[in-house]
C-alpha angles and dihedrals in degrees: 000000000000124000089241092055091048091053090048090050094051093046093049093041089057088059098041103034084204124104097199094050092046092050091047091052091050094044095239134123119257091231089061090065093052092045089052092051089057089056102036117051093185092055090047091052092050090049091050091049089058089050089052090053088053090053091049090053092048092048091050091050091048093051091048089053091047093051090048090057099253101168095205091052091047092051092047092049094049093046092051103033104023100057092114088060094052101266096137136122113233117228116228106240115201096167095112098027121115102219126163113217128186120203120198117207100176142327107325094352103113125166123189133200144147133237 
């Protein structure tokens, strides 16, 4: 892959934020990009910098939604960033529980078991 094509890819990827669309517009296969990143550390770093920009944009949008009182955004933010303050969902752990469960396959065909 030429240096010019790599530069074109990064520039277009910054506009699209979509690998498949960018590859389609350049007439190259998506796998070629990932193969090239394995060989060229500089290209990989440039690609990852664009991904970081995408995350920055998403974080800004999330914080805008939070400050505007969007309940879904607030819950998501607290669950992901507020764990140290107790905003976590507890998983139900049945590993050591002795629970009897009956499964019914069809009329009159019952099977029983325990967890």
